[in-house]
C-alpha positions, 0 to 999 in steps of 0.5 A, spaced: 430 515 576 422 514 576 419 509 580 422 502 579 427 504 574 434 502 576 440 507 576 443 504 570 438 503 566 437 510 566 444 512 565 443 507 559 437 510 556 441 517 557 447 514 554 443 512 548 439 519 547 445 523 547 448 518 542 442 519 537 442 526 538 450 527 537 449 522 530 442 527 528 447 533 529 453 530 525 448 529 519 445 536 519 453 539 520 456 535 514 449 537 510 451 545 512 459 544 510 457 540 504 452 546 501 458 551 502 464 547 499 459 546 493 456 553 493 459 557 488 457 563 490 460 562 497 466 566 499 472 562 497 475 562 505 468 559 507 468 554 502 475 552 504 473 552 511 467 548 510 470 543 505 476 541 511 471 540 515 467 536 510 473 532 509 474 531 517 467 528 517 468 524 511 475 520 515 471 519 521 464 517 518 465 516 510 457 514 510 455 521 512 458 524 505 455 518 501 448 520 499 452 527 497 457 523 493 454 526 486 454 533 488 461 533 491 463 529 484 460 535 480 463 540 484 470 537 483 469 537 476 467 544 476 473 546 480 478 542 476 476 547 470 476 553 474 483 552 477 485 552 470 483 559 468 488 564 472 482 569 471 478 566 477 477 570 483 480 567 489 483 561 485 489 560 490 483 558 495 479 554 490 485 550 488 485 548 496 477 547 496 477 542 490 484 538 494 479 537 500 473 535 496 478 530 492 480 528 499 473 527 502 470 523 496 476 518 497 475 517 504 468 514 500 472 508 498 473 505 505 466 503 504 467 497 499 469 491 502 475 489 507 475 491 514 470 497 514 464 494 510 460 495 516 461 502 517 455 506 519 452 499 521 451 497 514 454 491 511 458 492 504 456 498 499 450 498 493 451 500 486 450 507 486 457 507 490 460 503 486 458 507 480 461 513 483 467 511 485 468 508 478 466 514 475 471 518 479 477 513 477 475 513 470 475 520 469 475 525 474 482 523 477 485 523 469 482 530 469 485 532 476 492 529 474 492 534 468 490 540 472 495 546 472 494 546 481 499 542 484 495 541 490 489 538 486 494 533 482 497 531 489 490 530 492 488 526 486 494 521 487 493 521 494 486 519 493 488 512 488 492 510 495 484 508 497 483 504 491 480 497 492 480 491 488 473 491 487 473 498 484 479 497 480 476 490 476 469 495 475 473 500 471 473 499 463 481 496 461 482 502 456 480 507 462 485 504 466 490 503 461 489 511 460 490 512 467 496 507 468 500 510 463 499 517 466 502 515 472 508 512 468 509 519 464 508 523 470 512 519 475 519 518 469 518 526 468 524 529 472 521 536 470 516 534 476 517 535 483 520 530 487 514 530 492 508 529 486 513 524 483 513 520 490 505 520 490 505 518 483 509 512 485 505 510 490 499 511 486 502 506 481 504 501 486 497 501 488 494 499 482 499 494 480 498 491 486 491 490 485 490 488 478 491 481 476 497 480 472 494 474 468 488 479 465 491 486 465 498 484 462 499 490 459 498 494 465 503 490 469 508 491 463 507 498 463 507 499 470 513 494 472 517 498 466 516 504 469 518 502 476 525 499 474 527 505 470 528 509 477 533 505 479 538 511 479 534 515 483 538 519 488 532 522 492 530 519 499 523 521 498 522 518 491 526 511 494 521 511 500 515 511 495 519 506 490 520 501 495 514 501 497 510 500 491 516 495 488 515 491 495 507 491 494 507 489 487 512 483 489 508 481 494 502 481 490 505 477 485 507 472 490 499 472 492 497 471 485 501 466 483 500 462 490 493 462 488 494 459 481 499 454 482 497 448 478 503 444 477 509 445 472 506 449 465 501 453 469 503 460 468 500 463 462 505 464 456 504 472 457 504 472 464 511 468 464 513 473 458 512 479 463 515 476 469 521 474 465 522 481 462 521 484 469 523 480 475 531 480 474 530 487 474 525 488 480 530 484 484 536 489 481 532 495 484 530 491 490 538 490 492 540 497 490 534 500 495 537 496 501 543 500 501 539 506 502 536 508 509 531 504 513 525 508 511 527 505 504 531 498 507 525 496 511 521 495 504 526 493 500 528 487 504 521 485 505 521 485 497 527 480 497 523 476 501 517 476 496 522 475 490 525 469 493 517 466 494 516 468 487 522 464 484 520 458 488 513 458 486 515 460 478 520 454 478 523 454 471 517 457 467 520 464 468 527 466 465 531 469 471 538 471 469 544 469 474 539 467 479 545 464 484 548 471 483 542 475 486 541 470 491 548 472 494 547 479 493 541 479 496 543 474 502 549 480 503 543 485 504 539 482 508 545 480 513 547 487 513 539 489 515 539 484 520 545 487 524 545 495 523 537 496 521 532 498 525 526 494 528 522 494 522 528 493 517 530 487 522 523 483 523 522 484 515 529 481 514 527 475 518 521 474 514 526 475 508 530 470 511 524 465 512 523 466 504 529 464 503 530 458 507 524 455 504 527 456 497 533 453 498 531 448 503 530 442 498 537 445 495 544 443 496 546 449 501 552 452 503 553 451 510 558 457 512 553 462 509 547 458 513 551 458 519 552 466 518 545 467 518 542 463 523 547 466 528 544 473 526 537 471 527 539 467 534 542 473 536 536 477 534 531 472 538 536 472 544 536 479 545 531 483 541 526 486 546 522 487 540 516 481 539 515 482 532 522 481 531 523 475 535 516 472 532 519 473 525 526 470 527 523 464 530 518 464 524 524 463 520 528 458 523 522 453 522 523 452 514 529 448 516 527 441 516 534 437 519 538 438 524 544 438 518 541 445 516 542 447 523 549 446 523 553 448 529 548 453 531 543 447 533 545 447 540 545 454 541 539 455 537 535 450 542 538 454 548 535 460 546 529 457 545 528 454 552 531 462 554 526 465 551 520 461 553 523 461 560 522 469 559 515 469 556 512 464 561 
């Protein structure tokens, strides 16, 4: 160390220098692999290796590829055309190059707002980034879905899972309707593979949970119709995506209705009409999905909780056939999930119970049903080793407002509360 310099200071300077050198090398490396990936003269195998590296860098540091978005976008567009011509040399490898470039490009969606707004030290994102993402969503992804290559189609569907609300709202409504229509058609066509239909299902669910139903009712109506039509699908792979999508849509509805409640008559007529048409069908679908495996069930019971919240928010403004029958079926499914489901199923079931209590707390309640529910919740709080299960169980009980609602479980739950507190303290 120089005279007068502390060892700590020297180490700190060396660390900063090394970090700066690493960043410079990463910038240069990204430029090289970008050039190789987009170079039509490079051998397909080299382009594939380079595009895989580009995707990995984009996943770790999306800002490193931001300045090359225009060139990547043009290359993707050209590759989509080339992949549809079977005479092109190295076609199978070019399919995969296109797939990797789509994946790399889609990582830049994370630069839009949210938790990742500060990636690379720059807050938010600029208008050029928005324009590229909108152009991709309006045009390129539509062309990719029409590709003859299944790997390109799959990458396009997967890329839509990274969509942000700001991008969706910037897309022209007619283009967003076209994209939604393509997803719905692909999803409902049984000639397509289950894997691709499953990806299309999640892509559709992502769009539906991001669009405001009040300003884009046609898209919401189209998407809900397609999801509801899959009730008889037996594929576990497709059911996993379907349960996630339906739960995400209902969660979004709950959030939108919570933010727009201004008393009776607050719902626009078109929104009320769409909910009256689809809510009961989505509820039946959620009940059906709770009877599948735990990977499906965890989102299906979450969906039931969201539906209880939605029913509490819309009151009498939405027609919902046989509401009491739905609540009975839903509680039966939730009770089963509380008893035999895995950890994730159990904590989502506890959330659903809380939503049920919130919906019913001002109504005449069935003491026997409540007693059965409370016994299951109390058992989980006492015996579960998972913190989230216990927390969600306690949160559900907090919706009860009187000793009468606890019924015969009051003393037991009080004892369990003390027992859990003693273990935690």
